[in-house]
N, C-alpha and C positions, 0 to 999 in steps of 0.2 A: 613711680615709687618714691616714697619719702626717704631721703637719704639720712635724715635724723640729725640729732645733736649729740656730740660726744659727752656722755654723762660722767665719765671718770677719767682720772689721770692715768695714762698708760705709757709703756715704753720708757725711754730715757728722759723723763721729765722730773725736775727736782727744783727745790728752792735753795738758792745759794746766797750766803751772806758775804758781801764784798767789803773789804777794807775795814779800818778800825772805827769808822763812823757809824757802823750798824746799818748801812744802807742795804735793804734786801731786794733782790730782783728775782723774778720768775724766769728760770733759764729754760727756754724752749729748745730742745735738741731734736735732731733727726737721727733715725736709725740708719746704719750704713750697710751696704752690701759688701761682699768680700773685696770688690774692686774699688771701694771707697766712694761709690756714687750714692747719693741720698735715696732712701726708700720712702718712708712716710714721715710726715710731720705730725706731731701730737701736741696736746695742750691747747689752751685758748688762743684764738687768732691774735697775731701781733698787730701793732698800730699800722704798719705798712700793709699787712694783709687786709685789715679792715678798710683802709683807704682804697686799695686796689680792687677788692671785691665789690664794694659799693659803687665805685666809679664805673666798673664794667657793666654792672646791672643798670645804672642810670643811663649810660650811653646807649645800650641796646634798647632800653625802654623809650628814650627820646626818639630813636630812629624808627620806632614801630616794629622792631624785630622781636616779636613776642616769643618765638621759640628760643631764640638766642638768649633773651633776657631771662626766660624761665630756667635755662640751663645754669644760670648763676644763683639759683635758689636750691634749697634742700627738699623741694617738693615740686619738681617741674611739671608733673602730671596735673596737679591742681592749679599751679600758677599760670600755665599756658593759656587756658580758656579765658581767664580773667584779664590777662594782659592783651589777648586778642580782642576781646570785647571792647577794651579801652579805645583802640583805634578803628576796628572794623564795624562794630555795631553802635558804639557811642559817638563815632565820627569826631574824635578829639585829635586835633592836628597841632603842628607848630609847638611841640612840647619842649619846655625849658625847665630843667630841674636844677635847683641850687642847693647843694648840701650845706648843712650847718656844722658847727663844731661837735665832733663826736664826744659822747660821754661814755667812757669804757667802750663796749662793743655796739652801743646804740648810736645811730646816725640820724639826726633830724634833717628834714629837707622841705623845701617849698616847691610847688609845681605851678607853673604858669603855662596856659595853653589856650587854644581856640576851639570852640565847638561849632561845627558848620553842618547845616542840614536844610535841604529844600530852599536854598538861596538865603537862609538866615544864618548869621554868625554872632557869637557872643564870647567874650573872654571868660576863662575859667581859672580860678586861683584858689589854692588851699594848701594846707600843711599836713605832713605826716612824718613817720619815722620808720626805720628798719633796724634790725639787729643782725650782726654778723656772727656766725657760729662755725665750728669746724664740722664738716660733714662726717657722719659716722662711718660711711663706707669709702668715700673718696678722699677723706682727710684734707679736702680743700676748704678754704674759707668761703662760706656761702651765705646768702641772705636767708635768714630764718623765715620761711614763707608764712605769711598771714595775709588774707585778702585786704586787711586794713592798711597794708603797705601801699596799695594802689590808690585807695581812698579810705579815710578813717571810718566811714560809715558802712563799708563793705564787710559782710560776714561770710562764713563758709557756704559755698553754693550760689552766692549772689553773682550777678553780672551787671554790666552797664549797657544802656541802650539810649539812643536818641531817635525821636520820631514823634508822630502824632500821639498825644496822650491817650492812654487806655480809657480814661474817663474824663468828662468835662470837669473843670474846676468848680468848687462850691464856695459860697460865702456862708459859712456856718453862723447861725444866730442862736442866742440863748433863748430861754422861754419868754423873755420880754422883748426880743428883737434886737438885742445888743450883739454886735459883731464879735466873734471869737476867732482870734488869729494865733498862729504858732509863735509869733513874735511876742505877743502880750502874755500868752499862756503856754510857755515852752513845753510842758509835759503833755499838752493836748496833741502834740505832733502826730504820734502814731494813731491816735483816735480820729483826728481829722482826715488822715490818709485813708483809713478804713471807711469812714463815712463817704468820702469822695468816691472810692472804688465801688461801693455798693449803691450809692444814691445819686451819683453825679448825673446819670442819664435821666433820672426821675425829677431832678431839680430844675431842668430846663436850660442848662448851659450848653456851650459848644466847646470841644477840645482844642487845646493849643499844641505847640511843639515844645517838647521838654527832654532834658537829659534826666534819666531816672535810674535808680537801682531796682533791678528785677530780683526779687527775693526768691530763695530756693523753695520756700513753701508756697504752694499755689494759693493758699488761703490768705497770704499776706499781701497787702496792697503795695504797689510801687511807691518808692520814696523819691520825690522830686528833688533834684540837686540844682537844676538850672532851667529857667524858662526862656526859650528862644523867641517864641511868639505867644502872646497872651491869648488864651481862650476866653470865652464869655462865661463868667461864673453864674451858676444858678443859686438861688437862695434856699438854704436848708435849715428849717427850724429844728432845734434840738430841745431836750428837756433840761439842759444845763442851766444853772443860775450863775451869772457872771460874778456876783458878789461872793457866793460860796466857793466858786472855782478859784477866785483870787486868794481867798483865805486858805484853801487847800494847797495851792501852789506855794504860798509862803511857808505854810506849816511843814511841808515835807523837805524844804531846803535846809532845815535845821538838823536833819538826821539823814546820814548817808544810807542808801539802799532802802528807802522808805516808799510806801504806797498807801493811798487812802481813797475811799469812795464814800460819798454821801448820797442817800436816797430819801425820797419823800414817802413815808409809810402809808399815807392815805391813798396814794396813786401808784407807787412803784417807780415814779420818775427818778432818774439819776440826776442829781443836782451838781455833782462834782466828781472828777476822777483825776488824780494827780500822782505822779511818780517822780522820785529823785533817785535815778539809778545810772550807773556808769554805762550799762549795756543798752539803755534806751528801751528796754522791754516793758510792755504794759502789764506789769505784774499785778496791778490793781484789779484787772479783769481776768488775766490769764495765769496768775500765779497758782501753783499747786504745792502747798506747804501745810504741814501739821499746824493747826490753829491753837494748840495748847488749851489752856483752861477756858478760853472763850467758848469752846465746845460744850462746856458745862450748862450752857443755856439749853441746848438740845437734850443733853443728858438728864438734866433736872426735869424737863418736860416728859422725857421717857419714863422716869421713875414715877412721876405723878400719874401719867396716862395709863401705865400698866398696874396701878394700884399698889405699888411697892412701898410708897411713902407719900408724904405731902410736905408743903412748905413748913408746916408746924410739926410734922412727924419726925421720927428718928432718922438720923444720919450721923452716927458716932464718928469722931475724928481721932483715930489712934495714931501713934507716932509712925507706924509702918503698917503695910498690908501686903500679904503675899497671895498671889494668884498663879496657880500652876507653875510653881517654883520660881516665879519672878517676884521680887520684892519691890514695892513702891514706897516712896517716902514723900514728905511734904517739903515745901520751901523752907529754907533755914530760918529759924526763929518763930515758926508757927507752933504755938502751944497745943498739945493734944487736948481733946475734950470728948470724953466718952458719953456725955449726955447731950451732945449737940443735936440740934434739929437740922433739917435740910437747909433751911434759911440761914442758920448759923454757918454751916459748912460751905454754902455757896458764897456768902458774903466774905468769908475768910479765905476762900479758894483752897479748901482742904481736899487734896488728891485722894487720900486714903478713904475718906467717906464715900466717895463714888466707886472706888475700886472694890470696897467691901460688898457692893451690890452686884459684882460681876457674876457671882454664882446664883443670883436670883433672876437676872434678865435672860432672855433668850438670845442666842447668837445673833439673830436678825432684828432684835427689838429696836436698837439704835438706828439701824438702816431704815426700818419701816417708819419710825418717827421722823427722820430726816426727809424721807420721800413724801410721806402722806401729809405731814403737818407743815413742813417748812419748804417743800418744793425742790429739794436738793437731790442731786445724784442721778437724775434720769436722763441727763444729756439732752434736754429739750428746751432750754432757755433760748429765746430769740430776742436778744437785747437790742439788736440793730447792728452790732459789730461782733466779732468772735469773742466768746467768753467761756471760762471754765465754770461748770455748774456744780462743783463740789463732788467729793467722793467719800461715801461712808459705807465701806464694804462689810458684809456679814462675815467677818474673819474671826475664827475661833482661836483657841489656845490663849497665850498671854495677851494677844491683841484684843480680846474681848474686854479685858480690863483697861488696857492702854487706850483703846478707842474712846472710852468714857471720859477720859481726861484730855482728849484732843491730841493724843500721840498715836502710836501704832500705825494703822493703815489709813487713818482719816486724813484727808487733804482738803484745803479750802483756799479761797482767794479773799482779799478784802471785800470784793463785791458780794461774795457769798455771805460773809459774816455781817456786812451792813444789812443785807436782806434778812438775816436771822434776827438781828436787833429790831428791825422794822416789824417783822412778824410778831415778835414778842410784845412789842409796844401796842399793837392794834388787835392781835389775835388772828389777823387775816393775812394769808400769803398773797402778795401781789408781785408778780414777776417783774424785776427791774427792767426798765426800758430807757433807751437813749434817744430814740426817735419814735414818733407816734406810729402805731401799727396801721393806722389809716393810710400811711404813705405807701405801704406795700402789701397790706392785707395778710401779714404773717400771723400765725396762730400762737398766742402766748401760752406758756406753761401754767398749769393750775395745780392746786393742792387744797385739801380740806381745811387747812388752818387749825387753830387751836380752839378747844372748847372755852367757853367764858370762864369756867372755873380754873382751868390750867393757865390761861392767859393772865387772869387776875393774880394768881400766885407767882407767876414769873415776874410780872411787873413789880410786885411787892418786894421780891428778892433782889431784883436788879436795882430798884430804888434804894434799898438798904445798902447794897454794895456801893452805890454812888454817893450816899450820904454819910455812911459810917463804916463801910467795909474797905476792901483793898483799893477801890477806885476813888475814895473820898478826896484824897489829896489833889488829884487833877480835875475833879468835877466841882470842886468847891467854888462857890460864887455863881454857878449856873442856876437860873430861876426856871420855874415852870415844872412840867412833868418830866422828870429825868430818871434814867436808869443806865447801868453800865455793867460790864464784866471785863476783868483783866485776864491776861493770858501770857504765858511764856512757854515756848516749845524748845526743848533741847534738841540739838542737831549734832550728829557725829562730826568731829573735826573742827567745830567752832568753839572759841574760848568762852563765848556768851550765848545764851539762848536767843531765839527770835522773839521779839517783843510784839505782842498782840493786844488789841483793845477794841471792844465794840460797845457802843452806847447810843442813847437817843435823848433828844430834848424836844418836847412837843412834837411837831410834825417833821422832824429831821432825825434820821438815824445815820450813823457813820461807823466805819471800821477801818483800822489801820494796821499795818504790819511793817516792822523794821527788822531786816535781817541782821543778826548779830547785835541786836539792840538791847538785850538784857530783859529785865522784868517788864510787864505790861505798862507800869506807871513810868518807866524810864524814858521811853521814846514814843511808842504808839499812842499811849494815853494822852500826852500833851498835844499830839497832832489832832486826835479826835476832838479833844476839848476845844481847841482853837477853831475847828470847823463848826462845832455845835454852838459856840459863842456867837458866831456870825450868822449862822443859818437859822437858829431857833427863834 
């Protein structure tokens, strides 16, 4: 049972101003029984309590007393198996923990230990931190339990283990035979782990002995923390391009919580995948977020394919549009234009122009376009590692309108939107791939793609957006055949929208997403432009 954190000041806790110098202190009092004995202590833990609680936890942990150590946390049921795995299945011994200077209730510390298995031993060293809180029911000072206390890379449900690796190591190669490593391309870490898990046996290597994190999700590959005995790596050729990957890695480092994917439209080959996220999640492939106005690529194709309008046909841009009692508006500063064509409204990213067609499209029109033309939403992509395949549900009510502008129930990943840009640029859907299907004989997803007429109109609209529309600022200077679409998706609880951008240059298409990044040109746009500048 989680003992919890005291969320409010209760009992006899008060702030007291002492002396004439204005020194304020938080006076932590205890309630008293009738006989004068203390009952419970309330308020934040004191310095002495923080020191005492953390030291008791560290001491029990060092001795391998997992049940005892877990009792000093506010979630002993969750803490005990993780602490047990530390010594029992991870075979980590001779543990020495050195606490640093506490900042408030947070105590940093370093761990030195030895991992021993099958006659092999290796030192282990890392740093982490913990926070001391007051237990909600016990009123004791306790470690606020998070798996990252035991190791900074641990998440809920994860455990540690040492033994023969589940898969042989791989030497991942780019499309030209250049070696791809986590050290040189840090955000490829989870990608390389997944490739090893799925293709290590097929690449011809032999497993070594490793300390790993076993993730709660059965679909997630183990994360190697320490290698006690090297296995023999098999060579695995990928579709990645080291030059484009390097550009993607550099681009995302400039914006927190960013992800980008680049693909080759003529083949579907994934050229780069990069993430800059605190949680280490491969959002580039697995993110499920509203794509904002980048969705208008599919929406515009829907309007054309259903005969409702054309690039040169009408798509008026009023200041607001109401659909089933929900009022939609445009980005601040966008002037209304009642005589606008679809090309005009697309290039200027007018929301109301698309919303006005909500009463003309069928509830499932957008869904069918996404599935039949762009290969999205069928949960059948086989990229080579796990990926999200997009979601465009046939949702009625206000969501019929919201879906058209990439809000509502629509969800995409940067991989999905890079594929959308690629399909728009060639007219043909080619499922993205990270390793050749010849390696495992997997069947790739298919879709009809776009008619020549629709593809031509989309390319013209995306080119106009890239050269004189909302994307012109970040696409300026790029030569060749170019096209783009900006997007921003509002999210409840965020001060700024998520920034989205999808574009192409010659035979490279890319899409990026930056959470809390603002408009499409603020963060995602510069990322995509940087990748296209190198890749095109």
